[in-house]
C-alpha positions in Angstrom: -33.9 -4.9 61.5 -30.7 -2.6 60.6 -28.8 -5.2 62.0 -30.0 -8.1 60.3 -30.2 -6.5 56.7 -26.2 -5.0 57.5 -25.6 -8.9 58.1 -26.9 -9.6 55.1 -25.2 -7.4 53.2 -21.9 -8.2 54.7 -22.1 -11.7 53.8 -23.4 -10.7 50.4 -20.4 -9.1 49.8 -17.9 -12.4 50.7 -19.7 -13.8 48.0 -18.8 -11.6 45.4 -16.3 -12.6 42.9 -14.2 -9.8 41.2 -13.8 -9.9 37.7 -10.0 -10.2 36.5 -9.8 -9.8 32.5 -7.7 -12.8 31.3 -5.2 -12.3 28.1 -7.8 -14.0 26.1 -10.6 -11.5 27.0 -8.4 -8.9 26.0 -7.1 -10.5 22.9 -10.6 -11.4 21.8 -11.4 -7.8 21.9 -7.9 -6.6 19.8 -9.3 -9.7 16.9 -12.5 -7.9 16.8 -11.2 -4.3 16.7 -8.9 -5.4 13.9 -11.3 -7.6 11.9 -13.2 -4.2 12.0 -10.1 -1.7 10.6 -9.7 0.1 13.8 -6.0 -0.5 13.9 -5.5 2.1 17.5 -7.9 0.3 19.0 -6.4 -3.4 18.3 -3.2 -2.1 19.2 -4.5 -1.2 22.6 -6.3 -4.4 23.2 -3.6 -6.8 22.1 -0.7 -5.2 24.3 -2.9 -5.1 27.6 -3.5 -9.0 26.1 0.7 -9.3 26.2 0.7 -7.5 29.8 -1.7 -10.0 30.8 0.0 -12.9 29.6 3.6 -12.2 28.6 4.2 -16.0 27.9 1.7 -16.0 24.8 3.4 -15.4 21.2 0.1 -15.8 19.8 -0.9 -12.3 21.4 2.9 -10.4 20.2 2.4 -12.1 16.8 -1.1 -10.6 16.3 0.3 -7.5 17.7 3.0 -7.4 14.7 0.2 -8.3 12.1 -1.6 -5.2 13.5 1.4 -2.9 13.2 1.7 -4.5 9.2 -1.3 -3.5 8.2 -0.6 0.0 9.6 2.7 0.0 7.5 4.9 0.1 10.8 6.9 -2.9 9.3 9.8 -2.0 11.7 7.9 -2.5 14.9 6.3 -5.5 13.5 9.6 -7.4 13.3 11.2 -6.1 16.4 7.9 -8.4 17.5 8.6 -10.9 15.7 12.4 -11.1 16.1 11.4 -11.4 20.1 8.8 -14.2 19.7 11.4 -16.2 17.8 14.2 -15.8 20.5 11.9 -17.1 23.0 10.1 -19.7 21.1 12.2 -20.6 17.9 10.7 -23.2 15.7 7.4 -23.3 17.3 6.7 -20.4 15.6 8.2 -20.2 12.3 5.1 -18.9 10.8 7.3 -15.4 12.3 10.0 -16.2 9.2 7.6 -15.4 6.2 5.8 -12.6 8.5 9.1 -10.7 8.3 10.2 -11.6 4.7 6.7 -10.0 3.6 8.0 -6.9 6.0 11.1 -6.5 4.6 9.6 -6.8 1.1 7.3 -3.9 1.8 10.4 -2.0 3.3 12.5 -2.8 0.3 15.2 -4.6 1.6 14.8 -7.2 -0.7 17.8 -9.7 0.6 16.6 -10.0 3.6 13.1 -10.7 2.3 14.5 -13.4 0.5 17.0 -15.2 3.5 13.7 -15.1 5.6 11.1 -16.4 3.5 13.7 -19.5 2.2 14.3 -19.8 5.9 10.7 -20.1 6.5 10.3 -22.8 3.5 13.4 -24.6 4.7 11.9 -24.8 8.4 8.3 -25.7 7.9 6.6 -28.5 6.5 3.3 -28.2 4.5 2.8 -24.5 6.6 0.2 -22.2 6.0 2.3 -20.1 4.1 4.1 -22.2 1.7 2.8 -21.0 -1.1 2.5 -17.4 -0.4 6.9 -17.7 0.2 6.9 -19.0 -3.1 5.4 -16.7 -4.7 7.6 -14.0 -2.5 10.7 -15.3 -3.4 9.1 -15.9 -7.4 8.7 -12.2 -7.3 11.7 -11.1 -5.6 13.9 -13.2 -8.0 11.9 -11.2 -10.9 13.1 -7.7 -9.1 16.6 -9.4 -9.2 16.5 -10.4 -13.0 14.7 -7.1 -13.8 16.9 -4.5 -11.8 18.9 -3.2 -14.8 15.5 -2.5 -16.0 14.8 -0.3 -12.5 14.2 3.3 -12.5 17.5 4.2 -10.4 19.5 1.3 -11.9 21.2 3.6 -14.1 25.0 4.4 -13.7 24.1 8.5 -14.8 21.4 8.4 -12.6 21.9 12.3 -11.6 21.2 13.1 -15.1 18.0 10.5 -15.2 16.6 12.0 -11.7 17.2 15.7 -13.5 15.3 14.9 -16.6 12.6 12.5 -14.5 12.0 15.5 -12.0 11.8 17.8 -15.4 9.3 15.1 -16.9 6.9 14.7 -14.0 6.6 18.8 -13.6 5.6 19.4 -16.8 3.2 16.3 -16.8 2.0 17.7 -13.2 1.1 21.2 -14.4 -0.2 19.9 -17.9 2.6 21.3 -20.3 2.1 18.3 -22.8 4.1 19.7 -25.6 6.7 20.1 -23.1 6.7 16.9 -21.8 6.1 15.1 -24.8 9.4 16.8 -26.0 11.4 15.8 -23.0 10.1 12.8 -22.8 11.2 11.6 -26.2 14.9 12.8 -25.3 14.5 11.0 -22.1 13.8 7.5 -24.3 16.8 8.1 -26.3 18.9 9.0 -24.1 17.8 6.1 -21.2 16.3 3.3 -23.8 15.8 1.0 -20.7 14.0 3.9 -18.7 10.2 1.6 -19.1 8.4 4.9 -17.1 9.3 7.4 -19.5 7.6 5.4 -22.4 4.3 5.1 -20.3 4.5 8.7 -19.5 5.0 9.5 -23.0 2.3 7.7 -24.0 -0.1 8.9 -21.3 1.2 12.9 -22.7 0.3 12.0 -25.8 -3.4 11.1 -24.7 -3.8 14.3 -22.8 -2.4 16.1 -25.6 -5.2 14.9 -28.1 -3.1 11.7 -29.7 -5.7 9.4 -28.1 -5.7 6.2 -30.5 -1.9 6.4 -30.8 -1.5 6.2 -27.1 -3.6 3.5 -26.6 -2.4 1.4 -29.2 1.5 1.9 -27.7 0.0 0.4 -24.3 -1.7 -2.4 -26.3 1.3 -3.4 -28.2 3.4 -3.4 -24.5 0.7 -5.6 -23.4 1.0 -8.2 -26.2 4.4 -9.0 -25.0 4.6 -8.0 -21.6 0.9 -8.9 -20.1 1.0 -8.4 -16.9 2.8 -4.5 -17.3 1.3 -2.8 -14.7 1.7 0.7 -16.1 0.1 -0.4 -19.2 -3.1 -1.5 -17.1 -2.7 1.5 -15.6 -2.7 3.9 -18.9 -5.1 1.5 -20.4 -7.7 1.6 -17.4 -7.2 5.8 -17.0 -7.7 5.9 -21.0 -10.7 4.1 -21.5 -12.6 5.7 -17.9 -11.8 9.4 -19.9 -13.7 8.0 -22.7 -16.5 6.5 -21.0 -15.9 3.0 -21.7 -16.0 1.6 -18.0 -16.7 -2.0 -18.9 -13.5 -2.1 -20.9 -11.2 -0.5 -18.5 -12.7 -2.7 -15.5 -10.8 -5.8 -17.1 -7.6 -3.9 -16.6 -8.6 -2.5 -13.0 -10.0 -5.8 -11.7 -6.2 -6.9 -12.5 -4.8 -4.1 -10.8 -7.0 -4.4 -7.2 -5.3 -7.7 -6.7 -1.8 -6.3 -7.9 0.7 -4.6 -4.9 3.8 -3.2 -6.3 7.0 -2.7 -4.3 8.3 0.5 -6.4 6.5 3.7 -5.0 5.5 5.1 -8.6 3.8 1.8 -9.4 2.0 1.7 -6.1 1.1 5.6 -6.8 -0.5 4.7 -10.4 -2.6 1.9 -8.7 -3.9 3.9 -6.4 -4.7 6.6 -8.7 -5.9 4.1 -11.0 -8.5 2.3 -8.5 -9.9 6.2 -7.4 -10.4 6.8 -10.7 -12.7 3.9 -11.1 -14.4 4.7 -8.2 -13.0 2.3 -5.7 -12.3 4.2 -3.1 -12.2 2.8 -0.1 -9.4 0.3 -1.9 -7.8 3.7 -3.2 -7.6 5.4 0.4 -6.1 1.6 2.0 -3.1 2.2 -0.8 -2.9 6.3 -0.6 -2.6 5.4 3.2 0.5 2.7 2.8 2.3 5.3 0.5 5.5 6.5 2.5 8.1 7.6 0.2 8.3 11.6 -0.4 8.6 11.4 -3.8 5.4 10.5 -4.4 3.3 11.9 -1.5 4.0 15.3 -3.1 2.8 14.4 -6.8 -0.7 16.6 -7.4 -2.0 13.2 -8.6 -1.4 12.1 -5.0 -3.4 15.4 -3.5 -5.9 14.9 -6.1 -7.3 11.8 -6.2 -6.8 10.8 -2.6 -8.3 13.8 -1.6 -11.4 12.5 -3.9 -11.1 9.0 -2.3 -11.2 10.3 1.1 -13.8 12.5 0.6 -16.1 9.6 -0.6 -16.1 7.4 2.1 -16.8 10.0 4.7 -13.9 12.3 5.6 -14.5 15.5 3.9 -12.2 17.5 6.3 -9.3 15.4 6.0 -10.5 15.7 1.9 -10.2 19.4 2.1 -7.1 19.4 3.8 -5.2 17.5 1.0 -7.4 19.7 -1.6 -5.8 22.6 0.1 -2.5 21.2 0.2 -2.3 20.3 -3.4 -3.3 23.8 -4.2 -1.1 25.4 -2.5 1.6 23.2 -4.6 -0.3 23.0 -8.0 -2.4 26.2 -8.4 -3.7 24.5 -11.4 -5.9 22.2 -9.2 -7.7 25.1 -7.7 -9.4 25.8 -11.3 -11.1 21.8 -10.6 -14.3 21.5 -8.7 -12.9 19.8 -5.9 -13.0 16.6 -4.0 -17.2 16.2 -4.1 -17.0 16.4 -8.0 -18.5 12.7 -9.3 -15.5 11.3 -11.8 
């Protein structure tokens, strides 16, 4: 009887087909993780997919998309360059993806070159409209280069003024900030940021109506000015007029600026308005130390992560902020509802 059972078991074992995961198996799991925004897990699955099927460029392209999402733009472009080297014109979408990554890195000439290459080589491609919009944005940045916050011959002087103004603003020394910003507007009339910071300091110093009128007048001439929408949204929220503020906030939710100061301003405004999840994503994308050491960065990033279910990260950010800005410790903390 025992012999018979062993014989049967042996025969069954010879019929077992081992499970060997295919590249598509790993790829599917990678896509599912990506859609759930579990980016680290997505990277692991997609790398396995590439190992299992190294000749499938789709897997490499998708991994580059994940890298873009987490801000690893150089790594993303390295993968896309490899795909283009091996598969050439079969994957022209890589040119647009690379252009987008270069734009995020601030390498505008490279972004323009790859966007133009995409349009030249694609025929009614999926990213045709997006490429045209990217080129329009890049051209507008070129046209406004003289207005850029760094495009001055006396850049060093401007930087000193700017850092000093930020110091007064972050320490809520409104009178000192207003005086310095007035001087900046006279010395650097093309530096638009000073005018918006002046309006903000006016509002915080009690001249609320004048501050609002400054930004409203600005929007008449430049309806899409990011800093005007940011300031008006903040002013209206602080006055309790959330409904009117949402008109500006909804516009900002669809804006993805390239300059670090503007990125920070949009993230802060989304946090003020209670769009915490979106704010966290914007804060995470900030890499420039010029903005990641600002008081508003620590305060509103902390508040955002707290209200999206990460209290330990929130407290870590709040404590770092309090170390650099002691006045922050006088506020209630990231758990407060604004």
